[in-house]
Structures are given as structure tokens and as C-alpha cells.
N, C-alpha and C positions, 0 to 999 in steps of 0.2 A: 871369401873376398881377397883381393890382391891390394894390400896396403900401399905397395909401390906403384900401383896404377892409379890413374886419375879417378875422381868421382864419376865422371862421364863414362869412362871405360867399364867401371863396375856396375853402373846402372844399366848399361845396354848388354853386358856379358854375363851378368850375374843375377842382379836383382830382378829385372823385369822378366827374363826368361824363366827363372825359377818360380816366381809368382804365377805366371801364365801357365807354364806346363803342369804345376801342381794342382791348380784349381782354377780353371778358366771361367767357370760359372761365376765364382765370387769376383774374379778380376773384372769381368764385364759389369757385374751388379755394382761393384764400388766406383768403377770408372763412370758409369752412367749416372750414379748418384752424386759424386763428388768431383767429377770432371778432372781438370787439371791439378787441382788440390790433391787428389789421390796420387798423381804421379810425383808432385813436388814433395808429398810426405816421404816417399821412399828415396827420392833424390837426396834430401837432407838426412834421413836416417842412416845413409852410408857414412856420414862423418860424425854425427852425433852419437850413434850407438855402436857402430861397427869399426870404427877407427881408421877410415880410409883418410890418408894424410894429404893427398894432392887434390885441392879444392878445384871445382869448376863451376862456372856461372851456369844457372838453369834457364837463363834468358832464351826465349824461343822455344822452349819446351811446349808441345802442343799435340793434340791428337785428333783423329777423325774416325768414326765407326763406320764401316762400309759392309752392308750385307751383300753377300754374293749369291750365286745361285745354289739351289738345293740345300737351303737352310745353313749354308757355311757363312759364318761370321767372320769379319777381320777388323783389326784396329790398326791405323797407321799412326805411328808415333814420330813426330817431327822433333829432332834433337838440336841443342845449340850447335853451331858450326864447330866441327872438330878442330882440335889444335895439335894433335899429335897422330902419328900412324897407329892404326888399330881402333881409334874411336870412329864412331857411327854417325852418319848423316841422318838416317831413318831406320825405323824397325817396322815390319809388317807382321803382326800376330794373327794367326789363322786358327779358328776353331771349327772343327768338323762336328756335325750333329752326332749325338750318342746313337749307336747302333742298337737295334732291337735284339737283344741276346741276354743271356743270363748274366753276363758282366755289365752290361750297359755302359761300356767304357767310350769316353770321347777321345778324340784324337786332335792334337795341337802341333803346330809348327810355328817357328819363329825365324824370320829372314831379316838380315841387316845389309844395308849399303854402307861399306867400310872405307875409310881413308886408307890407301896403300902407299901413299907418298906423293911426291911431285917429281915431274920430269925436269931436265935441265932448262927446257924452255918455259917452265912454270905451269904445265898442264897437271891437274889433280888425277891421280890414278885411283880407281876405285874397284872393288870386288864385291860380288854378292855371296854372302854367306848363310848358312843355316846354323842356328844355335839350337842343338838337340836337347831332348829331355835329360840326357846323361852329361850335359854341360860340355859338349864338344862343339867347337866352332869350325865347321866344314865349308871350305871355299867350294862354291858351285861354279862360278863363271866371272869373267871380267864384267865390271859395271860400266855402263855407257857413259855417264856423266854423273854430276851431283845433283841433277834435278829428280824431283819426287815422281812425276808421272811416268818417265821411261823406266824407273826402278819398279814402281807399281805394276806396269805392264809386263815387265820381266817376271816378277813373281807370279802374276797370274798365268803366264806362260809355263812356268815351272809346275805350277798346280793343275795345269791343263784345264783351266777355266775356258770354256768355248767362247763365251762372248765377252772376253776381256777387253776388247777395244770399247765396249760400251760402258765401262766404268770410268767415268771422269771424276777427278777428286780435286 
């Protein structure tokens, strides 16, 4: 955890990606069982147990599970509005089904729509990033705007989901 970064930043860049990449089955299990309370627990955990010093409100924190084609599951997490560059508008967490093999390994991906600043005329700049299992934050492309639907459609295009336009959220 980066104590000099906000609670919001650490939640989206550290806590949730680590939880999801390490055990996506349990992540879905507890999210489906406890809902937003599961997310709020980890939001608060950053300051109460891990010492993150820059507090952020969790007002607006929400989620929606969207089952995609071929047993691919996703969860969209809506975050409170970002207040600084690097904070996130939305996360999309994607879990591919376990392959039938000796290892039976699942595959996960985490995408974010991040605040990259504001232009001189007040337009918010965004970027689409992938948060890898090795904790790298890789910029993929420019974000279109700060709305969920265009971001989700862009993620579906990255994933090459054929019927992406059919997924309304």
C-alpha cells in the first residue's frame, strides 16, 4: 500500500486487484453474499489496519455482476468520483472459466478508467488501464469520457467479446 496515496487510489490499484487476482472464486462468493458491504469492508480496512493516511469518502461505491459469453464472469465496480489524477471512475474485473487441464487454472483481468487530469477548457482526460496480477498498471488507450457504458464497451472490445453491444448495464 502507498500511504502517501489516497484511500480511493489504494482501493482500486492495490486492494481490489490483489483480492480478485489471488482468488476470484472467493471474491465473487463474498460479493454475491454481502454485496456492497464486502467492498466497504476493504475500503475501511485500508485506513483502520493498513495505515493509509489520505482518507476518501466511499459514497457512490457500487457494483454490478455481468455474466458474459462462454462462462466469462465480470463485475463492474463504480467508484466515488475521483478527486486527483490516478484515481479511478470504474473497475471491470473479468474472470475466465477454469480450463480443463492438470492445473485447472482460472484467468483474471482487471481494467480501470482513470482520471488523467483536466484540459485548460475543463474537459476531463481519461485512460483505460489494465491492472495485472503482478501489480503493474498498464495504459491501454485513451478513455472516451467518464461514462460507464462507453468504458464497458471498450473493455468488451479489448476482450474481443463478439456480442459486446448486447450488454447493457
